[in-house]
N, C-alpha and C positions, 0 to 999 in steps of 0.2 A: 191854297187850292192847287196851284200849278204843280207842286211837287208830286201830288197824287196822280196828276194827269200825264206828267212827262215820264212815261215808262216805256222801255224799249221792248220790242217783240222777240228779240233774240236773246237766247241764254248765253251767259258767259262761257266761253269755250273752256272746257276742262283740260288739264294737262296731266300727263302720266310721267312717272319716273323714267319710263323708257325713252323719253325725249332727251334726257341728259346724256352726256358723252359716256361712252362705254369702254373706250380703249385708251390706255396710257400711251405716252410717246414711246416709240420704239427705241430702245437703247440696248447696249450689249447685255446688260443685266436682265432685261426683259426677254431677250432672245434666249438667254441661257435658261431662264426659268420656264420658258415655253416648252422646253424639252423635258421638263420634270412632270411627274404626275400631279394631280390636284392636291393630294396630301403632302407632297414634297415641296410645293411652292411656298415661299416664305414672303412675308410682307404684304400689307394691304394694297389693293389695286386702286386705280383712279376712280373706278366706279364706287368703291367703298367710301373714299374720301368725299366724292361729290354727293352721294346719298347722305352721308353723315352731315355734310354741310347743309343740305336741304332740310334736314330735321330740325335745325335751329331756326329755319325760316325767318331770317332777318335779324337774328340776335347777334350777328356778327357784322363787322364793318367792311367797307370796301377793300381796305388794305388786306384783310384776311383772304378775300377773293384773289387779290393780286398775289398772295403767297401761293394759292393753289395754281395760279397761272405760271409762276416760276417753276413749280414742281412738275406740272403736267402739260405746259404750253397750251392752255385753253385758247381757242380761237375767239375772236369777237362774237361769232355766232354761238359758240358754246356758252360764253358768258351771258349772252343775251337770253339763252334758254333758262339759265339759272335765275336771272332777274325776273323772267316771265313767271316761273314757277312760284317764286316768293311773292310777287305781286298778286298772283292768282290766289294764293293761300289767304292773304289779307283781304282780298276782295270778297271771297266767299264768306268770310266772317263779318263782312260789312264794315271793315276798318279801312275805308277808302283813303284817309289821310296817311295812314302807314304805308299803304300800297303806293302812294304817289311817288316817293323817292325812287322806288325800284322800277316803277313804270317809266319814269324819266330816263333812267339808265338803260332800260330795254329799248326805248325809242332812240336813244342816242347811239346805241350799238347797232341797232337794226332799223334805220329810219324809213326803209322801204316796206316795212311790215304794216299793212293796213290795220290789222288786229291790234298791234301794239298802240298805234295812234288812237284807235277807237277806245280801248280800255283807258288810256290816258285821259281822253276827253270825258269819259264817264266819271272818272275819279275827280277831275278838275271841277266838273259841273256839281258833283256832290259836295265838294269842298267850298262851293260858292265862287270859284274863280271863273266866272262866266266868259270873260274876254278870252282867256287862255283856252277854255274848253271849246269855244267857237273855232279858234285857230286849229286845234287838234282835229275837230270834225271836218274842217275844210281840207286838211292834209289827207284825211281818210278818203274823201270824195275825189281828191286829185289822184289818189292811188287806185281807188276802186269806185268809179262814178255810179255804180248800181247798188252801193251799200245802203240799204234802206234804213238800217239802224241809225247810221251817222246822219242821214238826211232828215230823219224824224226828230232826232235830238237837236240837231242844228236849227231846224225850223221852230221847235219848241222854245229854244233859247231866244230866238228872235222875237217870239211872241212875249216872253218874259221881259225883254228889253223894250217892248212896245214898238218894235219895228214890224208893224202889221203886214205891210206889203211883202217884205222878204219872207215872213212866216207863211203867208198864203201861198206864195210861189213854190216854197219847198213842200208845204203839206199837200198841195194839189198833185205834185209829182209822186208823193207817197201814195196818194189815192190810186193813182194809175197802177202802182205795183200791188197794193193791198186794198182793193176796192170794198172789202167787207169789214174794215176796221172801224167801229164807231167812234173810238177815241179821236181818230184823225178828223173826222167830220165835226166832232164837238169843238176841237181846237180851231178848226177853220171858222166855225161859227163865232167863237170868241174873237178871232182876228178881224172878221167882217164887223162884228159889233164895235170893236175898237176904232174902226174906220168910219163908224156911223152909218154903215150900209145894213139897215135892220132887215130888209127883206131877204138879202143874201144870207145874213146870219141866221134867220128863221129857217130858211130852206136847208141850210147845212145841219142845224141842230135837229130838225125833223128827220133827216137822213140818219143821224146817229141814233135817234129813238126807234126808227124803223128797224135798225140793226140790233139794237139792245133796248127793248121796251121797258125793262125793269130797272134801269139805272136812274135813281132818284135825281141826281144833279142835272141830268139832261132835261127832264120835265120842269125842274125848278127854274133853269136858265131860260128855257123856252117861255115859261110863264112870265118871267120878267120882260123878255123881248116883246111879248104880246102887250103887256101893260104900256110899254113905251110907244107901241104902235096904236094905242087906244083901242085894242081889240080885247075888251074885258071878258067877253064870253069865252074866247079861246084861252085867255089867261086863267080863268076860273077852272076850266076843264083840266088844265095841266097842274094847277095847285091842288086840286082835288085828288089827282093821281098821285101827287107827292105824298099826301096824307094817307092814302090807301097803302102805298108801298111801305111807308114807315110803320103803319099798323101791322102789316104782314111780318115785318122784321121784329117787331116787339113780340108778336105771337110765337115766332120761331125761337125766341129766347126761353120760352117755358118748356 
């Protein structure tokens, strides 16, 4: 159930080929070619080689990138951009495990890039490496304390690990930034439920339903919370709503 709930509000940042380096190292040969017309210039440029490299999107090894470095003197920042583009390619295809090795290289080369750390955390979380993902999200928040995506995912991971107090602390901060997000209130309700604080759990899930009254799982969870509180009348109301919403979904299938 948690995998469906733990979704970030932010889209993965798309990269463009314009982000890669565009100029080869200045050499005497380059200077001489610069004086020629476009038709007279000979030999492929650094841009050609870099774009050709990107077309393989991970089919080459790091030593191949080192070869490019020896030819064109790629800076660590340039190499980080290449690793970013390759990891983004795999991430868009949902291949998080393949993206991981390139994300690690990206963060190694540019450890101060909050987006690099965030994308690494997302991939680690998808791969089930919860502890490492938490560390990545903590680094994001150290670099960018207002990064709501990292805060949300970090809190959700705490919830997954049954660290309910840490989850509530983080999710309440997310609520301050996005007060109209029903998913956050729903997770808060689950966290309070884990602590045995039923009244607070009910209050949080009610808020989630107020913001999204057609979400079946919200009504279902609130029904179970009311059963535990021996409020069977309220429980019946929400279980009835669950059946109504499911029936509407079945009708939409025709």
